[in-house]
C-alpha positions as CSV (number, residue, x, y, z in Angstrom):
1,M,129.3,70.5,103.6
2,S,126.3,70.7,105.9
3,C,126.4,68.7,109.1
4,A,123.1,70.0,110.6
5,F,121.6,66.6,110.9
6,F,124.6,65.3,112.9
7,L,124.5,68.0,115.5
8,S,122.4,66.3,118.2
9,P,125.4,65.0,120.1
10,L,126.6,68.6,120.7
11,H,123.6,69.2,122.9
12,T,124.4,66.4,125.3
13,P,126.0,67.4,128.6
14,A,128.7,64.8,128.3
15,F,129.9,66.0,124.9
16,A,129.8,69.6,126.0
17,A,132.2,68.8,128.9
18,E,134.7,67.1,126.7
19,G,138.1,68.8,126.0
20,P,140.1,68.5,122.8
21,I,141.9,65.3,123.8
22,Q,138.7,63.6,124.9
23,S,137.0,64.8,121.8
24,Y,139.7,63.3,119.7
25,Q,139.5,60.0,121.5
26,S,135.8,60.0,121.0
27,A,136.4,60.7,117.3
28,L,138.9,57.9,117.0
29,T,136.6,55.5,118.7
30,A,133.7,56.5,116.5
31,Y,135.9,56.2,113.4
32,E,137.1,52.7,114.4
33,N,133.5,51.6,115.0
34,G,132.5,52.8,111.5
35,N,130.5,55.8,112.7
36,I,132.2,58.3,110.4
37,A,129.5,61.0,110.9
38,N,130.1,61.3,114.6
39,A,133.9,60.8,114.1
40,F,133.9,63.9,111.9
41,I,132.0,66.0,114.4
42,F,134.2,65.0,117.3
43,A,137.4,65.5,115.2
44,K,136.3,68.9,114.0
45,L,135.6,70.0,117.6
46,A,139.0,68.8,118.8
47,G,140.7,70.1,115.7
48,A,139.3,73.6,116.3
49,G,140.8,73.4,119.7
50,G,144.2,72.7,118.2
51,D,144.6,68.9,118.3
52,A,146.8,68.0,115.4
53,D,145.7,64.4,115.3
54,A,142.1,65.4,115.1
55,Q,142.9,67.9,112.4
56,T,144.6,65.1,110.4
57,L,141.5,62.8,110.9
58,V,139.2,65.6,109.6
59,G,141.5,66.0,106.6
60,H,141.5,62.2,106.0
61,I,137.7,62.0,106.0
62,L,137.4,64.9,103.6
63,Q,140.2,63.6,101.3
64,K,138.7,60.1,101.1
65,G,135.1,61.3,100.7
66,E,133.9,59.2,103.5
67,L,130.9,61.4,104.1
68,G,130.2,62.2,100.4
69,D,132.3,63.5,97.6
70,P,136.0,64.1,98.3
71,D,136.7,67.7,99.2
72,Y,140.4,68.1,98.5
73,N,140.6,71.8,99.1
74,Q,139.2,71.5,102.6
75,A,141.3,68.4,103.3
76,V,144.4,70.4,102.5
77,K,143.4,73.2,104.9
78,W,142.9,70.7,107.7
79,Y,146.1,68.8,106.9
80,L,148.0,72.1,106.8
81,K,146.8,73.0,110.3
82,A,148.2,69.7,111.6
83,A,151.4,69.8,109.5
84,M,152.3,73.2,110.9
85,Q,152.4,71.4,114.3
86,D,154.9,68.9,112.9
87,N,152.3,66.2,112.5
88,T,154.0,63.8,110.1
89,D,150.8,61.9,109.2
90,A,149.5,65.2,107.8
91,M,152.8,65.9,106.0
92,V,152.8,62.5,104.3
93,A,149.1,63.1,103.3
94,L,150.0,66.5,101.8
95,G,152.9,64.9,100.0
96,Q,150.6,62.2,98.5
97,M,148.0,64.8,97.5
98,G,150.7,67.0,95.9
99,L,151.9,64.0,93.8
100,L,148.4,63.7,92.6
101,S,148.0,67.5,92.1
102,Q,145.0,67.5,94.5
103,G,143.6,70.4,96.5
104,G,145.7,73.0,94.7
105,L,149.0,71.4,95.6
106,S,151.7,70.8,93.0
107,V,154.1,67.9,92.6
108,S,156.8,70.3,93.9
109,D,154.7,71.0,97.0
110,G,154.3,67.2,97.5
111,R,158.0,66.7,97.3
112,N,158.6,69.4,99.9
113,W,156.1,67.9,102.3
114,L,157.6,64.5,101.9
115,E,161.1,65.9,102.6
116,K,159.8,67.5,105.8
117,A,158.3,64.2,106.9
118,A,161.4,62.4,106.0
119,K,163.6,64.7,108.0
120,L,161.4,63.9,111.0
121,G,162.0,60.2,110.5
122,R,159.1,59.0,108.3
123,T,160.5,56.1,106.3
124,D,157.4,55.8,104.1
125,A,158.1,59.4,103.0
126,M,161.7,58.4,102.2
127,R,160.5,55.6,100.1
128,A,158.0,57.9,98.3
129,L,160.9,60.3,97.6
130,S,162.9,57.4,96.2
131,D,160.1,56.5,93.9
132,M,159.9,60.1,92.7
133,Y,163.6,60.1,91.7
134,H,163.1,56.7,90.1
135,L,160.1,57.7,88.0
136,G,161.2,61.3,87.4
137,K,158.0,62.6,89.0
138,G,158.3,66.4,89.2
139,T,162.1,66.0,89.0
140,P,164.7,64.5,86.6
141,P,165.3,60.9,87.3
142,D,168.3,60.5,89.7
143,P,169.4,56.9,90.4
144,A,171.8,58.1,93.2
145,K,169.1,60.0,95.0
146,R,166.8,57.1,94.5
147,R,169.2,54.8,96.3
148,S,170.1,57.4,98.9
149,W,166.6,57.8,100.2
150,L,166.1,54.0,100.3
151,F,169.4,53.6,102.2
152,K,168.2,56.2,104.7
153,A,164.9,54.4,105.2
154,A,166.6,51.0,105.4
155,N,169.1,52.3,108.1
156,Q,166.1,53.2,110.2
157,G,164.8,49.6,110.0
158,D,162.3,49.9,107.1
159,M,162.0,46.4,105.7
160,L,160.3,47.6,102.5
161,A,163.2,49.9,101.7
162,M,165.6,47.0,102.4
163,R,163.6,44.8,99.9
164,K,163.8,47.6,97.3
165,L,167.5,47.9,97.7
166,G,167.7,44.1,97.2
167,D,165.7,44.6,94.0
168,L,168.0,47.3,92.8
169,D,171.1,45.1,93.4
170,F,169.6,41.8,92.1
171,E,170.9,42.0,88.5
172,D,174.4,43.5,89.1
173,S,175.2,42.4,92.6
174,P,173.3,39.3,93.7
175,K,175.3,39.0,96.9
176,N,174.5,42.5,98.0
177,A,170.8,41.8,97.1
178,L,170.8,38.7,99.3
179,V,172.2,40.8,102.2
180,W,169.3,43.2,101.9
181,Y,166.7,40.5,101.4
182,E,167.9,38.6,104.5
183,K,167.8,41.8,106.6
184,A,164.3,42.5,105.5
185,A,163.3,38.9,106.0
186,Q,164.6,39.0,109.6
187,L,162.3,41.9,110.2
188,G,159.4,39.8,109.0
189,D,159.0,40.6,105.3
190,P,157.7,37.4,103.6
191,E,158.5,38.5,100.1
192,S,162.1,39.1,101.0
193,A,162.3,35.7,102.8
194,Y,160.9,34.1,99.6
195,F,163.5,35.8,97.4
196,A,166.3,34.8,99.8
197,G,165.0,31.2,99.8
198,V,165.0,31.1,96.0
199,M,168.4,32.6,95.7
200,Y,169.9,29.9,98.0
201,A,168.2,27.3,95.9
202,E,169.1,28.6,92.4
203,N,172.4,29.7,90.9
204,F,172.4,33.5,91.5
205,A,176.1,33.8,92.1
206,I,175.3,32.5,95.6
207,K,176.6,29.2,96.9
208,P,173.6,26.9,97.0
209,D,172.5,26.1,100.5
210,A,169.4,23.8,100.8
211,K,169.1,24.3,104.5
212,K,169.1,28.1,104.3
213,S,166.8,27.9,101.3
214,A,164.3,25.7,103.2
215,D,164.5,27.9,106.3
216,W,163.7,31.1,104.4
217,L,161.0,29.5,102.3
218,R,159.4,28.1,105.5
219,L,159.4,31.5,107.1
220,A,157.6,33.0,104.0
221,A,155.3,30.0,103.8
222,L,154.2,30.4,107.4
223,A,153.5,34.1,106.6
224,G,151.0,32.9,103.9
225,H,153.1,33.5,100.8
226,P,151.5,31.1,98.2
227,A,154.6,30.7,96.0
228,A,156.8,30.0,99.0
229,Q,154.3,27.5,100.2
230,A,154.6,25.6,96.9
231,D,158.4,25.7,96.9
232,Y,158.8,24.8,100.5
233,G,156.2,22.0,100.1
234,L,158.3,20.7,97.2
235,M,161.4,20.7,99.4
236,V,159.5,18.9,102.1
237,Y,158.3,16.4,99.5
238,Q,161.8,15.8,98.4
239,G,163.5,16.0,101.8
240,N,165.7,18.7,100.4
241,G,167.2,20.8,103.2
242,T,164.5,19.6,105.6
243,E,163.0,16.4,106.9
244,R,161.0,14.6,104.2
245,S,157.3,14.2,104.8
246,V,154.9,13.6,101.9
247,K,151.9,14.3,104.2
248,D,153.3,17.7,105.3
249,A,154.2,18.5,101.7
250,V,150.6,18.0,100.6
251,I,149.4,20.3,103.4
252,W,151.7,23.1,102.0
253,F,150.6,22.3,98.4
254,K,147.0,22.7,99.4
255,K,147.6,26.0,101.1
256,S,149.4,27.2,98.0
257,A,146.7,26.0,95.7
258,L,144.0,27.8,97.8
259,G,146.2,30.9,97.8
260,G,146.1,30.9,94.0
261,D,149.7,29.9,93.1
262,P,149.7,28.0,89.8
263,E,152.7,25.8,90.8
264,G,151.0,25.0,94.1
265,R,147.8,24.0,92.2
266,F,149.7,21.7,89.9
267,L,151.6,20.1,92.8
268,Y,148.4,19.6,94.7
269,A,146.8,18.1,91.6
270,F,149.8,15.8,91.2
271,T,149.5,14.4,94.7
272,L,145.7,14.0,94.5
273,A,146.1,12.0,91.3
274,K,148.7,9.7,92.9
275,G,147.0,9.6,96.3
276,E,150.3,10.5,98.0
277,G,149.7,11.9,101.5
278,V,146.1,12.6,100.6
279,K,143.0,10.5,99.6
280,Q,143.2,9.9,95.9
281,S,140.7,11.9,93.8
282,F,140.9,12.1,90.1
283,E,138.1,14.6,89.9
284,D,139.8,17.0,92.4
285,A,143.2,16.4,90.6
286,Y,141.7,17.4,87.3
287,Y,139.9,20.4,88.8
288,W,143.1,21.8,90.3
289,L,145.0,21.2,87.1
290,L,142.4,23.2,85.2
291,R,142.7,26.0,87.8
292,A,146.5,25.9,87.3
293,D,146.1,26.3,83.6
294,E,143.7,29.2,84.1
295,D,146.2,31.0,86.3
296,S,149.2,30.9,84.1
297,G,148.9,28.9,80.9
298,A,152.3,28.0,79.5
299,T,155.0,29.3,81.8
300,G,158.0,28.9,79.5
301,I,159.6,26.5,82.0
302,D,160.0,23.4,79.8
303,A,160.0,20.8,82.5
304,Y,157.1,22.3,84.4
305,D,155.0,22.8,81.3
306,R,155.8,19.3,80.1
307,D,154.9,17.7,83.4
308,R,151.6,19.6,83.6
309,A,150.6,18.7,80.1
310,E,151.6,15.1,80.7
311,L,149.5,14.8,83.8
312,K,146.5,16.5,82.1
313,K,146.7,14.0,79.2
314,R,146.9,11.0,81.4
315,L,143.9,12.1,83.4
316,E,141.9,12.8,80.3
317,D,142.8,9.5,78.8
318,N,142.0,7.4,81.9
319,I,139.1,9.1,83.7
320,S,135.5,8.7,82.8
321,P,133.9,11.6,80.8
322,D,131.4,12.2,83.6
323,V,134.2,12.8,86.1
324,L,136.0,15.1,83.7
325,A,132.8,17.0,83.0
326,R,132.1,17.5,86.8
327,A,135.6,18.9,87.3
328,R,135.3,21.2,84.3
329,K,131.9,22.5,85.5
330,R,133.4,23.2,89.0
331,A,136.4,24.9,87.5
332,M,134.4,27.1,85.2
333,S,131.9,28.0,87.9
334,D,134.6,28.9,90.4
335,K,136.4,30.9,87.7
336,L,133.3,32.9,86.8
337,L,132.3,33.6,90.4
338,G,135.8,34.2,91.6
339,N,135.5,31.4,94.1
340,T,138.2,29.4,95.8
341,P,137.4,26.1,97.5
342,K,137.4,26.2,101.2
343,P,140.3,24.5,103.1
């Protein structure tokens, strides 16, 4: 790779005076500002001086092809320089490249680098190893090792590992699954908070608890989880486990609808059609109903599918053809363009 046309910064007195640490900081600043060419020059200079972080950045730019075509062989060389200095970012990168058989690395090489990173405390490497033993990638599937690596990561506070342990236990031991989901949720994982909320609401061998369900669903909803926004909105609408407020429920339904959740879109359509907590609009109600149909079609949940079909029929039977046509045109246009109405 020729970098001749990027060499002008090397001739400036300020650059010539920089040491490896300063060069790496310059590289990082340039990279964060989108100036990949200068970032590459600064990082190579610092990397040549032995800076492991700079070596890793050079490897990253080469691996991702951010200055042209990816150069996996050169990326591996730079990552190896950093990994030999115990840089765990480089180790994880080599592990990922090995799993993809890039740069002359084998899957076995990838596993070895991930194990090195895991021993130095990288929980993402532990999760990657767990996935290897789950999928049988370069090794026979091993459920015990799969769980063991997740457990190690979870014990170091990795919320994604906690969620995966919850997923593993969900079918056979719902109570254990709930423990893991709640631990992950407490660390801020919205998906786990959603699962915990649903488990307290439904019969998953867990004693139903509307208050706990509402609390966990609210946490996930506040984090922007569209399905949680729909479910929490419904609890607010019903006053189930939380204070009843139709107006607040509509706010959650709208957030969920804008986030693309089919149930949220139906619930928002329902309130728009009734004019509950929001100005009545049959056109908007029909529009959101069409978007809900587009998202999921029949769900297999009899009551939900029946309610949605009933609302759609009532709107089609009672709204003028012009209004229906406008809603259909909006829905079709937004579907084709991938648009979502603004809040």
